[in-house]
DRENVO-263645 format. One record per atom (N, C-alpha, C): atom name; residue in three letters; x, y, z. Coordinates in Angstrom, 2 decimals, m for minus. Each point is the difference from the previous one (the first is absolute). Example, Ala and Ser with C-alpha at 12.3 -4.5 7.8 and 13.67 -1.06 7.14 Angstrom:
residues 2
@at N, aa ALA, X 13.19, Y m5.69, Z 7.80
@at CA, aa ALA, X m0.89, Y 1.19, Z 0.00
@at C, aa ALA, X 0.90, Y 1.20, Z 0.00
@at N, aa SER, X m0.35, Y 1.05, Z m0.72
@at CA, aa SER, X 0.82, Y 1.19, Z 0.06
@at C, aa SER, X m0.77, Y 1.09, Z 0.73
end
This chain:
residues 104
@at N, aa MET, X m113.32, Y m1.80, Z m159.42
@at CA, aa MET, X 0.82, Y m1.19, Z 0.17
@at C, aa MET, X 0.18, Y m0.26, Z 1.49
@at N, aa THR, X m0.02, Y m1.26, Z 0.37
@at CA, aa THR, X 0.21, Y m0.40, Z 1.39
@at C, aa THR, X 1.48, Y 0.13, Z 0.36
@at N, aa LYS, X 0.25, Y 0.41, Z 1.22
@at CA, aa LYS, X 1.37, Y 0.19, Z 0.51
@at C, aa LYS, X 0.13, Y m0.68, Z 1.36
@at N, aa ILE, X 1.21, Y m0.43, Z 0.29
@at CA, aa ILE, X 0.38, Y m0.35, Z 1.36
@at C, aa ILE, X 1.04, Y 1.03, Z 0.42
@at N, aa VAL, X m0.21, Y 0.58, Z 1.16
@at CA, aa VAL, X 0.95, Y 0.96, Z 0.54
@at C, aa VAL, X 0.72, Y m0.69, Z 1.15
@at N, aa TYR, X 1.32, Y m0.07, Z m0.12
@at CA, aa TYR, X 0.86, Y m0.63, Z 0.99
@at C, aa TYR, X 0.55, Y 1.10, Z 0.90
@at N, aa ILE, X m0.26, Y m0.12, Z 1.30
@at CA, aa ILE, X 0.43, Y 1.02, Z 0.95
@at C, aa ILE, X 0.63, Y m0.69, Z 1.21
@at N, aa THR, X 1.16, Y 0.49, Z 0.43
@at CA, aa THR, X 0.56, Y m0.49, Z 1.25
@at C, aa THR, X m0.29, Y 1.00, Z 1.12
@at N, aa CYS, X m0.18, Y m0.53, Z 1.21
@at CA, aa CYS, X m0.29, Y 0.82, Z 1.17
@at C, aa CYS, X 0.90, Y m0.41, Z 1.16
@at N, aa LYS, X 0.13, Y 0.88, Z 0.98
@at CA, aa LYS, X 0.90, Y m0.27, Z 1.12
@at C, aa LYS, X m0.45, Y m1.18, Z 0.86
@at N, aa ASP, X m1.33, Y m0.26, Z 0.03
@at CA, aa ASP, X m0.51, Y m1.11, Z 0.79
@at C, aa ASP, X m1.44, Y m0.31, Z m0.39
@at N, aa GLU, X m0.55, Y m1.04, Z 0.60
@at CA, aa GLU, X m1.36, Y m0.43, Z m0.33
@at C, aa GLU, X m1.03, Y 1.06, Z 0.39
@at N, aa LYS, X 0.21, Y 0.68, Z 1.11
@at CA, aa LYS, X m0.95, Y 1.02, Z 0.45
@at C, aa LYS, X m0.15, Y 1.11, Z m1.06
@at N, aa GLU, X 1.13, Y 0.48, Z m0.51
@at CA, aa GLU, X m0.05, Y 1.04, Z m1.02
@at C, aa GLU, X m0.64, Y m0.54, Z m1.29
@at N, aa ALA, X 0.34, Y m1.22, Z m0.37
@at CA, aa ALA, X m0.56, Y m0.61, Z m1.21
@at C, aa ALA, X m1.52, Y m0.11, Z 0.10
@at N, aa LEU, X m0.50, Y m0.45, Z 1.15
@at CA, aa LEU, X m1.45, Y m0.13, Z 0.20
@at C, aa LEU, X m0.68, Y 1.35, Z m0.05
@at N, aa LYS, X 0.61, Y 1.00, Z 0.62
@at CA, aa LYS, X m0.56, Y 1.35, Z 0.00
@at C, aa LYS, X m0.15, Y 0.52, Z m1.43
@at N, aa ILE, X 1.07, Y m0.10, Z m0.77
@at CA, aa ILE, X m0.03, Y 0.48, Z m1.38
@at C, aa ILE, X m0.99, Y m0.81, Z m0.83
@at N, aa GLY, X 0.04, Y m1.31, Z 0.13
@at CA, aa GLY, X m0.90, Y m0.87, Z m0.77
@at C, aa GLY, X m1.46, Y 0.31, Z 0.25
@at N, aa LYS, X m0.37, Y 0.20, Z 1.25
@at CA, aa LYS, X m1.40, Y 0.30, Z 0.33
@at C, aa LYS, X m0.44, Y 1.33, Z m0.60
@at N, aa VAL, X 0.87, Y 1.00, Z 0.04
@at CA, aa VAL, X m0.35, Y 1.31, Z m0.59
@at C, aa VAL, X m0.20, Y m0.15, Z m1.51
@at N, aa LEU, X 0.89, Y m0.74, Z m0.67
@at CA, aa LEU, X m0.11, Y m0.15, Z m1.45
@at C, aa LEU, X m1.30, Y m0.67, Z m0.41
@at N, aa VAL, X m0.42, Y m1.02, Z 0.75
@at CA, aa VAL, X m1.27, Y m0.67, Z m0.31
@at C, aa VAL, X m1.18, Y 0.90, Z 0.35
@at N, aa LYS, X 0.05, Y 0.62, Z 1.17
@at CA, aa LYS, X m1.09, Y 0.88, Z 0.43
@at C, aa LYS, X m0.25, Y 1.14, Z m0.99
@at N, aa GLU, X 1.10, Y 0.57, Z m0.51
@at CA, aa GLU, X m0.12, Y 1.13, Z m0.93
@at C, aa GLU, X m0.16, Y m0.44, Z m1.45
@at N, aa ARG, X m0.20, Y m1.29, Z m0.22
@at CA, aa ARG, X m0.23, Y m0.60, Z m1.32
@at C, aa ARG, X 1.15, Y 0.26, Z m0.98
@at N, aa LEU, X 1.21, Y 0.04, Z 0.54
@at CA, aa LEU, X 1.19, Y 0.07, Z m0.83
@at C, aa LEU, X 0.52, Y m1.39, Z m0.29
@at N, aa ALA, X m0.48, Y m0.98, Z 0.76
@at CA, aa ALA, X 0.37, Y m1.40, Z m0.19
@at C, aa ALA, X m1.23, Y m0.86, Z 0.22
@at N, aa ALA, X m0.10, Y m1.06, Z m0.79
@at CA, aa ALA, X m1.09, Y m0.97, Z 0.19
@at C, aa ALA, X 0.37, Y m1.00, Z 1.09
@at N, aa CYS, X 1.28, Y m0.30, Z 0.12
@at CA, aa CYS, X 0.49, Y m1.00, Z 0.94
@at C, aa CYS, X 1.46, Y 0.31, Z 0.31
@at N, aa VAL, X 0.39, Y m0.25, Z 1.25
@at CA, aa VAL, X 1.40, Y 0.17, Z 0.40
@at C, aa VAL, X 0.41, Y m1.24, Z 0.78
@at N, aa ASN, X 1.08, Y m0.64, Z m0.45
@at CA, aa ASN, X 0.58, Y m1.11, Z 0.75
@at C, aa ASN, X 1.17, Y 0.54, Z 0.81
@at N, aa VAL, X 0.07, Y m0.41, Z 1.26
@at CA, aa VAL, X 1.11, Y 0.40, Z 0.88
@at C, aa VAL, X 0.84, Y m1.24, Z 0.30
@at N, aa VAL, X 1.26, Y 0.08, Z m0.38
@at CA, aa VAL, X 0.97, Y m1.04, Z 0.34
@at C, aa VAL, X 0.74, Y 0.56, Z 1.22
@at N, aa PRO, X m0.23, Y m0.57, Z 1.19
@at CA, aa PRO, X 0.43, Y 0.67, Z 1.23
@at C, aa PRO, X 1.50, Y 0.06, Z 0.26
@at N, aa ARG, X 0.78, Y m0.98, Z m0.46
@at CA, aa ARG, X 1.41, Y 0.02, Z 0.40
@at C, aa ARG, X 0.90, Y m0.43, Z m1.16
@at N, aa ILE, X 0.84, Y 0.93, Z m0.42
@at CA, aa ILE, X 1.04, Y m0.30, Z m0.98
@at C, aa ILE, X 1.30, Y 0.59, Z 0.52
@at N, aa LYS, X 1.09, Y m0.42, Z m0.55
@at CA, aa LYS, X 1.31, Y 0.57, Z 0.29
@at C, aa LYS, X 0.46, Y 0.73, Z m1.24
@at N, aa SER, X 0.40, Y 1.23, Z 0.12
@at CA, aa SER, X 0.47, Y 0.81, Z m1.12
@at C, aa SER, X 1.45, Y 0.40, Z 0.24
@at N, aa ILE, X 0.78, Y m0.06, Z m1.07
@at CA, aa ILE, X 1.39, Y 0.45, Z 0.03
@at C, aa ILE, X 0.14, Y 1.02, Z m1.12
@at N, aa TYR, X 0.48, Y 1.19, Z 0.33
@at CA, aa TYR, X 0.10, Y 1.06, Z m0.99
@at C, aa TYR, X 1.09, Y 0.99, Z 0.40
@at N, aa ARG, X 0.38, Y 0.82, Z m0.95
@at CA, aa ARG, X 0.98, Y 1.06, Z 0.28
@at C, aa ARG, X m0.79, Y 1.29, Z 0.21
@at N, aa TRP, X 0.28, Y 0.69, Z 1.11
@at CA, aa TRP, X m0.66, Y 1.27, Z 0.29
@at C, aa TRP, X 1.02, Y 0.97, Z 0.57
@at N, aa LYS, X 0.15, Y 1.12, Z m0.69
@at CA, aa LYS, X 0.93, Y 1.06, Z 0.41
@at C, aa LYS, X 1.40, Y m0.54, Z 0.25
@at N, aa GLY, X 0.45, Y m0.86, Z m0.94
@at CA, aa GLY, X 1.36, Y m0.51, Z 0.02
@at C, aa GLY, X 0.25, Y m1.20, Z 0.89
@at N, aa LYS, X m1.02, Y m0.49, Z 0.69
@at CA, aa LYS, X 0.18, Y m1.14, Z 0.89
@at C, aa LYS, X m0.92, Y m1.14, Z m0.42
@at N, aa ILE, X 0.45, Y m1.23, Z 0.22
@at CA, aa ILE, X m0.85, Y m1.16, Z m0.24
@at C, aa ILE, X m0.85, Y m0.22, Z 1.25
@at N, aa VAL, X m1.31, Y m0.06, Z m0.21
@at CA, aa VAL, X m0.96, Y m0.11, Z 1.09
@at C, aa VAL, X m0.74, Y m1.33, Z m0.13
@at N, aa GLU, X m0.25, Y m0.63, Z 1.14
@at CA, aa GLU, X m0.82, Y m1.22, Z 0.04
@at C, aa GLU, X m1.16, Y 0.29, Z 0.95
@at N, aa ASP, X m1.23, Y m0.09, Z m0.52
@at CA, aa ASP, X m1.19, Y 0.35, Z 0.78
@at C, aa ASP, X m1.06, Y m1.08, Z m0.10
@at N, aa LYS, X m0.86, Y m0.02, Z 1.01
@at CA, aa LYS, X m1.25, Y m0.77, Z m0.08
@at C, aa LYS, X m1.06, Y 0.97, Z m0.50
@at N, aa GLU, X m0.78, Y m0.44, Z m0.99
@at CA, aa GLU, X m1.05, Y 0.84, Z m0.56
@at C, aa GLU, X m1.25, Y m0.84, Z m0.24
@at N, aa SER, X m1.04, Y 0.65, Z m0.47
@at CA, aa SER, X m1.22, Y m0.66, Z m0.47
@at C, aa SER, X m0.25, Y 0.45, Z m1.43
@at N, aa ILE, X m0.76, Y m0.81, Z m0.74
@at CA, aa ILE, X m0.31, Y 0.31, Z m1.40
@at C, aa ILE, X m1.50, Y 0.19, Z m0.16
@at N, aa LEU, X m0.37, Y 0.95, Z m0.81
@at CA, aa LEU, X m1.37, Y 0.15, Z m0.48
@at C, aa LEU, X m0.03, Y m0.37, Z m1.47
@at N, aa LEU, X m0.94, Y m0.84, Z m0.39
@at CA, aa LEU, X m0.29, Y m0.28, Z m1.40
@at C, aa LEU, X m1.40, Y 0.54, Z m0.25
@at N, aa VAL, X m0.07, Y 1.10, Z m0.72
@at CA, aa VAL, X m1.22, Y 0.77, Z m0.16
@at C, aa VAL, X m0.57, Y m0.23, Z m1.38
@at N, aa LYS, X m1.28, Y m0.41, Z m0.07
@at CA, aa LYS, X m0.66, Y m0.19, Z m1.28
@at C, aa LYS, X m0.80, Y 1.24, Z m0.34
@at N, aa THR, X 0.30, Y 0.60, Z m1.17
@at CA, aa THR, X m0.66, Y 1.24, Z m0.39
@at C, aa THR, X m0.10, Y 0.07, Z m1.52
@at N, aa ILE, X m0.41, Y 1.16, Z m0.50
@at CA, aa ILE, X m0.10, Y 0.24, Z m1.44
@at C, aa ILE, X 0.76, Y 1.28, Z m0.35
@at N, aa SER, X 0.32, Y 0.14, Z m1.27
@at CA, aa SER, X 0.84, Y 1.11, Z m0.47
@at C, aa SER, X m0.47, Y 1.36, Z 0.47
@at N, aa SER, X m1.30, Y 0.24, Z m0.07
@at CA, aa SER, X m0.54, Y 1.33, Z 0.32
@at C, aa SER, X 0.16, Y 0.36, Z 1.48
@at N, aa LYS, X 0.32, Y m0.96, Z 0.86
@at CA, aa LYS, X 0.14, Y 0.25, Z 1.44
@at C, aa LYS, X 1.46, Y 0.16, Z 0.44
@at N, aa VAL, X 0.95, Y m0.32, Z m0.87
@at CA, aa VAL, X 1.40, Y m0.10, Z 0.39
@at C, aa VAL, X 0.55, Y 1.33, Z 0.54
@at N, aa LYS, X m0.24, Y 1.09, Z m0.68
@at CA, aa LYS, X 0.57, Y 1.29, Z 0.43
@at C, aa LYS, X m0.47, Y 0.36, Z 1.40
@at N, aa LYS, X m1.30, Y m0.07, Z 0.26
@at CA, aa LYS, X m0.53, Y 0.33, Z 1.32
@at C, aa LYS, X 0.47, Y m1.00, Z 1.05
@at N, aa LEU, X 0.12, Y m1.27, Z m0.40
@at CA, aa LEU, X 0.48, Y m1.03, Z 0.92
@at C, aa LEU, X 1.43, Y 0.32, Z 0.45
@at N, aa ILE, X 0.86, Y 0.33, Z m0.94
@at CA, aa ILE, X 1.39, Y 0.35, Z 0.34
@at C, aa ILE, X 0.03, Y 1.21, Z 0.93
@at N, aa GLU, X m0.78, Y 1.02, Z m0.31
@at CA, aa GLU, X m0.05, Y 1.19, Z 0.86
@at C, aa GLU, X m0.45, Y m0.35, Z 1.41
@at N, aa LYS, X m1.01, Y m0.86, Z 0.13
@at CA, aa LYS, X m0.51, Y m0.39, Z 1.31
@at C, aa LYS, X 1.04, Y m0.79, Z 0.78
@at N, aa VAL, X 0.68, Y m0.93, Z m0.68
@at CA, aa VAL, X 1.04, Y m0.78, Z 0.68
@at C, aa VAL, X 1.12, Y 0.91, Z 0.48
@at N, aa GLU, X 0.43, Y 0.92, Z m0.85
@at CA, aa GLU, X 1.06, Y 0.93, Z 0.40
@at C, aa GLU, X m0.42, Y 0.84, Z 1.21
@at N, aa GLU, X m1.27, Y 0.36, Z 0.06
@at CA, aa GLU, X m0.53, Y 0.78, Z 1.12
@at C, aa GLU, X 0.02, Y m0.81, Z 1.31
@at N, aa LEU, X m0.33, Y m1.28, Z m0.08
@at CA, aa LEU, X m0.14, Y m0.84, Z 1.20
@at C, aa LEU, X 1.28, Y m0.71, Z 0.43
@at N, aa HIS, X 0.93, Y m0.16, Z m0.92
@at CA, aa HIS, X 1.18, Y m0.85, Z 0.22
@at C, aa HIS, X 1.04, Y 0.69, Z 0.88
@at N, aa SER, X 0.70, Y m0.80, Z 0.79
@at CA, aa SER, X 1.02, Y 0.55, Z 0.90
@at C, aa SER, X 1.37, Y 0.18, Z m0.66
@at N, aa TYR, X 0.23, Y m0.66, Z m1.14
@at CA, aa TYR, X 1.32, Y 0.07, Z m0.64
@at C, aa TYR, X 0.19, Y 1.33, Z m0.73
@at N, aa GLU, X 1.23, Y 0.47, Z 0.00
@at CA, aa GLU, X 0.37, Y 1.18, Z m0.77
@at C, aa GLU, X m0.23, Y m0.24, Z m1.50
@at N, aa VAL, X 0.36, Y m1.20, Z m0.46
@at CA, aa VAL, X m0.18, Y m0.40, Z m1.40
@at C, aa VAL, X m0.64, Y m1.39, Z m0.02
@at N, aa PRO, X m1.32, Y m0.08, Z 0.04
@at CA, aa PRO, X m0.63, Y m1.33, Z 0.02
@at C, aa PRO, X 0.13, Y m0.73, Z m1.34
@at N, aa CYS, X 0.13, Y m1.32, Z 0.10
@at CA, aa CYS, X m0.01, Y m0.85, Z m1.20
@at C, aa CYS, X m1.44, Y m0.15, Z m0.45
@at N, aa ILE, X m0.31, Y 0.52, Z m1.17
@at CA, aa ILE, X m1.32, Y m0.13, Z m0.61
@at C, aa ILE, X 0.24, Y m0.36, Z m1.46
@at N, aa GLU, X m0.25, Y m1.24, Z m0.38
@at CA, aa GLU, X 0.28, Y m0.48, Z m1.35
@at C, aa GLU, X m1.29, Y m0.51, Z m0.64
@at N, aa ILE, X m0.21, Y 0.38, Z m1.24
@at CA, aa ILE, X m1.21, Y m0.36, Z m0.72
@at C, aa ILE, X 0.29, Y m1.15, Z m0.96
@at N, aa ILE, X m0.83, Y m1.03, Z 0.08
@at CA, aa ILE, X 0.14, Y m1.17, Z m0.87
@at C, aa ILE, X m1.28, Y m0.14, Z m0.83
@at N, aa ASP, X 0.15, Y m0.03, Z m1.33
@at CA, aa ASP, X m1.14, Y m0.19, Z m0.88
@at C, aa ASP, X m0.44, Y m1.46, Z 0.02
@at N, aa ILE, X m1.30, Y m0.22, Z 0.06
@at CA, aa ILE, X m0.55, Y m1.34, Z m0.07
@at C, aa ILE, X m0.64, Y m0.15, Z m1.39
@at N, aa ASN, X 0.59, Y m0.84, Z m0.81
@at CA, aa ASN, X m0.45, Y m0.17, Z m1.38
@at C, aa ASN, X m1.00, Y m1.13, Z m0.18
@at N, aa ASP, X m0.07, Y m0.91, Z 0.97
@at CA, aa ASP, X m0.91, Y m1.13, Z m0.12
@at C, aa ASP, X m0.23, Y m0.60, Z 1.37
@at N, aa GLY, X m1.01, Y m0.82, Z 0.12
@at CA, aa GLY, X m0.32, Y m0.65, Z 1.27
@at C, aa GLY, X m1.44, Y m0.47, Z m0.01
@at N, aa ASN, X m0.51, Y m0.31, Z 1.16
@at CA, aa ASN, X m1.39, Y m0.41, Z 0.13
@at C, aa ASN, X m0.90, Y 1.16, Z m0.41
@at N, aa LYS, X m0.69, Y m0.16, Z m1.11
@at CA, aa LYS, X m0.79, Y 1.09, Z m0.58
@at C, aa LYS, X m1.05, Y 0.52, Z 0.97
@at N, aa GLU, X m0.64, Y m0.89, Z 0.74
@at CA, aa GLU, X m1.03, Y 0.43, Z 0.95
@at C, aa GLU, X 0.61, Y 0.81, Z 1.15
@at N, aa TYR, X 1.18, Y m0.39, Z 0.45
@at CA, aa TYR, X 0.67, Y 0.74, Z 1.08
@at C, aa TYR, X 0.41, Y 1.38, Z m0.50
@at N, aa LEU, X 0.58, Y 0.07, Z m1.19
@at CA, aa LEU, X 0.40, Y 1.29, Z m0.56
@at C, aa LEU, X m1.21, Y 0.90, Z m0.21
@at N, aa LYS, X m1.11, Y m0.58, Z m0.40
@at CA, aa LYS, X m1.25, Y 0.75, Z m0.18
@at C, aa LYS, X m0.48, Y 0.52, Z 1.37
@at N, aa TRP, X 0.11, Y m0.83, Z 1.02
@at CA, aa TRP, X m0.41, Y 0.41, Z 1.36
@at C, aa TRP, X 0.81, Y 1.22, Z 0.45
@at N, aa ILE, X 1.32, Y m0.05, Z m0.20
@at CA, aa ILE, X 0.85, Y 1.14, Z 0.39
@at C, aa ILE, X m0.50, Y 1.27, Z m0.68
@at N, aa LYS, X m0.19, Y m0.08, Z m1.30
@at CA, aa LYS, X m0.45, Y 1.17, Z m0.77
@at C, aa LYS, X m1.35, Y 0.50, Z 0.52
@at N, aa ASN, X m0.94, Y m0.91, Z 0.22
@at CA, aa ASN, X m1.32, Y 0.39, Z 0.47
@at C, aa ASN, X 0.03, Y 0.65, Z 1.39
@at N, aa GLU, X 0.88, Y m0.46, Z 0.86
@at CA, aa GLU, X 0.12, Y 0.57, Z 1.35
@at C, aa GLU, X 0.52, Y 1.44, Z m0.02
@at N, aa LEU, X 0.74, Y 0.33, Z m1.04
@at CA, aa LEU, X 0.70, Y 1.29, Z 0.00
@at C, aa LEU, X m0.56, Y 1.02, Z m0.99
@at N, aa MET, X m0.97, Y m0.40, Z m0.78
@at CA, aa MET, X m0.57, Y 0.94, Z m0.95
@at C, aa MET, X m0.84, Y 1.04, Z 0.74
@at N, aa ASP, X 0.18, Y 1.26, Z m0.37
@at CA, aa ASP, X m0.74, Y 1.09, Z 0.65
@at C, aa ASP, X m1.41, Y 0.06, Z m0.48
end
């Protein structure tokens, strides 16, 4: 099954670094980097407002475990946001392309 992995990063530089590794190591077929977002969250009892970047990673189920491990290895956050979204439908040719790019 096709997945989108949503990941936040401290900045665009870190997002690009992680994204390039994921594609190079064939853990992702494509990574979109959204360079600037504002995040508001509670961390260790305080409300924090930060500038971050987002990665939208296109992958398949069989790659998710290794992808998460790789992101945790490369990421600067103590607890990185890594969320998996199932893709149930879409452009059939695009979904086929993702699968073909990542099949061993």
